[in-house]
N, C-alpha and C positions, 0 to 999 in steps of 0.2 A: 661548468655546472655538473653536479653529481648525476650519474646515470641511475634511472629507476629500473627496478626489476620488472619482469614480465607480468607478474600479478598486479603491480601498481599500474602499469601501462594499460593493461586490460580493464582495470577498474575505472581509470580516468576516461577511457574511451566511451564508457557508459554514462558519463556525466555530461549533460547538455551545457554548453557555454552560454548560459543566460541566467537571469536573476530568478530565484525560487522563493516562493512563500515559505515561511519558517517550517510549518509542519511537513511540507513537501521536501524541504532540504534534509530534515532529519530522516525521513523515510528513504530518500535516495542514498544517504550515507550508509544506512543499515543494509540497503540492497547490495551495495558494491563492496562492503568490507570483506576482507579476506584473511586477516591475521588470525592465528590460532590461539589467541588469548582475549580476555575481556578488555578491549581497548577503552580509552577515555575519549569522550566527545570534547573537542577543543575549539575555542572561538578565537578568531583573529579579526580585529576591527581597526581599520585605518581611519584616523581622525583628522579633520581639517584644523589642526592646531600646530603650533611651533613650540615644542617642549623646551627649546633653548631659552624661551622667555618664561620667567617664573609665573607670570599671570596667565599663562596658557597651559600650565601643568594640569593633567587630569589624573586623579587617583582617588581611591576610596575603597570601601569594603561593603559587602552585602552577604546576608545569610541566604543561601540557596534553599528554597522550600523543600527540596528532596535530597539535599546534601550532595556530596561528590562521589559517594560510594567508597570512600577511602577513610579509614579510621586514623586521624592524625594524632601523632604522638606529641603531646604538649608539655613543654618545660616552663615552669614558673620560677623566676628568681625573685625572692622576697625575703622578708624577715618577720620575726615575731608571730603574732596571731594570723597574719596573712598566709603563713605556711600551712597551717591547719585548714584554713579556708580553701586554699588551692587543692589540697589533698581531698577534702570532702566534695569538691566540685568535680573531681575526676581527672585532675592533672596526672600525667604519667610520671613526671619527674619534678621534684620540688626541692629547693634549697636556696642558700644564700651565696655569698662571695665564693664559696668553694666550687659552685657550679660554673661560675665565670672562669675560674682557674682551670677547671677540667676541660672547658671548651678551648681555652688557649693551648692546652696540651694535645688537642686533636680530636676530642670527643664530639661527635655530631649525630648521635643516634636519636634525633628528634625532628619534627616537621614544623614546629611553630614555637616561638618564644614570647612569653609575657613577662614583663618586669614591673615592679612597683616603682614609683618615681624616686623613692629614697635609695633604690639600688642602682640607679642609672650611672652613678659614678664608677661602679665596677663594670656594668654592662656596656658602658660607652667605650671601653677599651676593646670591645669585640667587633667593632665596625668592619675591620678588614676581613674578618672571618664570616660574620653573619650577613653583612651588606650585600656582597655579590650573590649570596644564596637567597636573597629576598626575605630574610628572617630577622632582620634587625628591628627590635621593638621601637614603636613610633606612636606618639600620642594621637596622630591623625588617623591611625588604623585601629585605635583602641587597645593596643598591646603594651602601652605604658599607662598603667592605671592602678588605683587602689581597689577597684571593683574586680578583683581577680576571679571570683566565682563566676560572674557574668561573662567575663572574657573567655574563660575556659569553656563554659557551656556553649557559647556562640561558635567557637572554633570546632568543637566536637560536633555541633549540629550542622556544620557545612558552611561556615563563614569563609569567603574567599576574598582576596585582595586583588584589585586591578590597578594598574599603573601604566601610563603611556611611556613607551621607551623612546630612545633618541631618534627613531625613525617614524615616530608618531603612531605606533601600533600598540594595541593592547592585546595580550594573550592571556586567556583564562580557561581552566578546565571546568567543564560543566556537568560531569557525571559519567557513569559507566555506560557503555553501549548496550549493556544488558538491561538498562532501565527501560520502562515502557516509554513509547514515543511521547505520550502526553506529559510525562515527568521531565523529559529532556527539553520539551518545548517550554514548559513553565519555568524551568531553571534558566533557560536562555532569555525568556521575556523578563524575568526578574533582574538578571544581570544587566541587560540592555537598558532597562528603566533606570537603574542606578547610574549607568554611564551617561545617559542623556541628562539626568538631573545634575550630574557633575560638570556639565558644559560650562567652561569659563566665560565670563562676560566679555573678555577680550577676544574670544574666538569669532572670526568673521567668515562669511561664506558658508559653504556646505560643511556641516559638522561630521555626519557619518558618511565618509567617502566610500568605503567598501567594507562589507561584512562577509566573512567566510567561516564555514563550519567544516570540520574534518575529524575523522577518527585518527587515532595515534599514527597509524601506518598508512591511512588511505588518502585519496585526493581531496582537495578542497571543493566545496560546493558553495557557490555565490548565493547570498541571501539578499532579498530586496530590502534595502534600508528603510524605505518608506513604510513597509509592513511592520516595522519595529517601533515606529513612532507611537507615543501614547494616544489611545483612542479618545477623541473628544466626544462627550455625550451630547 
């Protein structure tokens, strides 16, 4: 196991090993953070699913109400009038097959990729490059679409993707630590509501097994999963 530094160990000693209500968890993370830069609040959720089975895969997208605090560089691969539409919507890079070729040559100065369906013949060749980076366009996440303006604006507004990994865990960034507590709480609630809505019918038993929040460099704080369930009127 990797050894943690003195600051991390000291910060961890201040975190009680118990479940916290969400607002309390955010407050505690801010209290113990020690890095000299504006860290990101990160969420890790262990789900009671087996992702080896297709009917238990959990994935989706959601627009965080307060964004992530990071201006994502968006690339749109399209043709014809859709190029102009993407440019007017605020895409950072726009082009056709030449963009796919540029990526194959090693260009990766972007954070998200949107493709129109008619360009997927070219974009499909980029799976080995974009797939491991979580940037491969996919209809399920709204990044393969003819509605390029909508897709660009959503990503710019703070759209994030969540997907369970092979260990049944979802990792998602929720905003900068410099955000007000209330904004981090609301971003977390919005993301968790989407994860809960994405629960597969085939999932049995406890769905939210563990929920942890942490700053980029700081220790994790356990959040009470029950406090994240939708409130019934």
